[in-house]
VEXDREN-2710 file (C-alpha; in Angstrom, 1 decimal):
% VEXDREN-2710
k/r/px/py/pz
1/MET/89.7/75.2/75.1
2/LYS/91.0/78.1/77.1
3/LYS/94.7/79.8/76.1
4/GLU/97.5/78.0/78.8
5/ILE/100.2/80.5/80.4
6/SER/103.2/79.5/82.2
7/VAL/104.4/81.6/84.1
8/VAL/107.0/82.9/87.5
9/GLY/106.7/85.0/90.4
10/ALA/109.1/86.0/92.7
11/VAL/109.1/85.3/96.3
12/ILE/111.5/87.7/97.7
13/VAL/112.4/87.8/100.9
14/ASN/114.3/90.8/102.6
15/ASP/114.2/91.8/106.2
16/GLY/112.2/89.1/107.3
17/LYS/109.7/90.7/105.0
18/ILE/108.4/90.0/101.7
19/LEU/107.8/91.7/98.5
20/CYS/104.5/92.2/97.5
21/ALA/102.7/93.7/94.5
22/GLN/99.7/95.7/93.4
23/ARG/98.4/94.7/89.3
24/SER/97.7/98.1/87.9
25/PRO/94.0/99.1/87.9
26/GLU/94.1/98.1/83.7
27/GLY/94.4/95.0/82.6
28/SER/93.7/91.5/83.6
29/LEU/93.2/91.1/87.3
30/PRO/93.2/94.7/88.2
31/ASN/94.4/95.4/91.9
32/MET/95.0/92.8/92.9
33/TRP/98.4/91.9/94.6
34/GLU/100.9/88.9/92.9
35/PHE/104.2/88.1/93.5
36/PRO/106.3/89.8/90.9
37/GLY/106.9/88.2/87.5
38/GLY/105.2/86.8/84.9
39/LYS/105.3/84.9/81.8
40/ILE/108.2/82.6/80.2
41/GLU/109.2/82.7/77.0
42/SER/110.2/80.0/74.0
43/GLY/113.6/78.6/75.2
44/GLU/113.9/80.1/78.7
45/THR/114.3/78.5/81.8
46/PRO/111.5/79.4/84.4
47/ARG/114.4/80.2/86.2
48/GLU/116.3/82.6/83.3
49/ALA/112.6/83.7/83.0
50/LEU/112.1/85.4/86.9
51/GLN/115.6/86.8/86.8
52/ARG/114.2/88.7/82.7
53/GLU/110.8/89.7/84.9
54/ILE/111.9/91.0/87.9
55/THR/114.7/93.0/85.6
56/GLU/112.1/94.4/82.9
57/GLU/109.9/95.1/86.0
58/LEU/111.2/96.1/89.1
59/GLU/114.3/97.2/87.5
60/CYS/116.6/95.1/90.2
61/THR/118.2/91.9/90.4
62/VAL/117.3/89.1/92.3
63/ASP/119.3/85.4/92.7
64/VAL/116.7/82.8/91.9
65/GLY/116.6/80.1/94.9
66/LYS/114.4/77.0/95.2
67/LYS/111.1/76.6/94.1
68/VAL/108.1/77.1/96.5
69/THR/105.2/75.3/94.2
70/THR/103.2/75.6/91.2
71/THR/99.9/76.1/91.2
72/ILE/96.9/75.5/88.5
73/TYR/94.4/78.0/87.8
74/GLU/91.6/78.5/85.7
75/TYR/90.7/82.3/85.2
76/ASP/88.1/83.6/82.1
77/PHE/91.0/84.6/80.0
78/GLY/92.9/81.1/80.1
79/VAL/94.4/78.2/82.4
80/VAL/97.4/79.7/83.9
81/THR/100.2/77.8/85.1
82/LEU/102.7/79.5/88.1
83/THR/106.1/78.5/89.4
84/THR/106.9/80.5/92.4
85/PHE/110.7/80.8/93.3
86/PHE/111.9/82.7/96.8
87/CYS/114.2/84.8/95.6
88/GLU/117.1/87.1/97.2
89/LEU/117.6/90.4/96.5
90/THR/121.3/90.9/94.7
91/SER/120.8/94.7/94.1
92/GLY/119.0/97.8/93.4
93/THR/115.6/98.2/94.6
94/PRO/112.5/97.4/93.6
95/ARG/110.5/100.5/91.5
96/LEU/107.5/100.6/89.8
97/THR/107.2/101.0/86.2
98/GLU/104.0/97.9/85.7
99/HIS/102.4/97.7/89.3
100/ALA/100.7/100.5/90.9
101/ASP/102.5/99.7/94.1
102/VAL/104.8/97.8/96.2
103/VAL/104.9/97.1/100.1
104/TRP/107.0/95.1/102.1
105/LEU/105.4/92.5/104.5
106/ARG/106.1/90.0/106.9
107/PRO/105.2/86.4/106.3
108/GLY/102.0/86.3/109.1
109/ASP/100.5/89.5/107.0
110/LEU/100.2/88.6/103.7
111/GLY/96.7/87.4/104.0
112/THR/96.0/91.0/104.7
113/LEU/96.3/91.8/100.6
114/ASN/93.5/91.2/98.0
115/TRP/95.5/88.6/96.6
116/ALA/95.3/86.6/93.2
117/PRO/93.8/83.0/92.9
118/ALA/96.6/81.8/91.4
119/ASP/98.8/83.1/94.5
120/ILE/97.5/82.4/97.1
121/PRO/98.5/78.5/97.9
122/ALA/101.9/80.1/98.0
123/ILE/101.3/81.8/100.8
124/GLU/100.9/79.1/103.1
125/ILE/104.5/76.9/102.2
126/ILE/106.3/80.1/102.5
127/ARG/104.4/81.5/106.2
128/GLY/105.6/77.8/106.9
129/ALA/108.8/77.8/105.7
130/LEU/110.1/81.2/106.6
131/THR/108.4/81.0/110.7
132/SER/109.5/77.4/111.5
END
């Protein structure tokens, strides 16, 4: 039985654009793009985990809003359950501490990146929610 991993991702929206983060070349899913976030620790709610992860990874703070979707994807290293949330940047400017790069893209341009598979289902939902 594969390891089950529960993670959260932030769809940070600012000025009509979404923050996309490129994973490090080291580690799992090298150089793929994702919505920043990370593992839910014991005793944390998904929203608490997301606020903590964004503070740790990007050195900024977000207000966690409406849930986008939950996706389950089986990778070679385990089964990931990813829950994404719309977020608003409330203070700071995202800084690279763990990621190789970050870019701000309009919803219609999200498909131009090489996304981690678990993040892909959220893209169509985001496009529909932000372009209607």
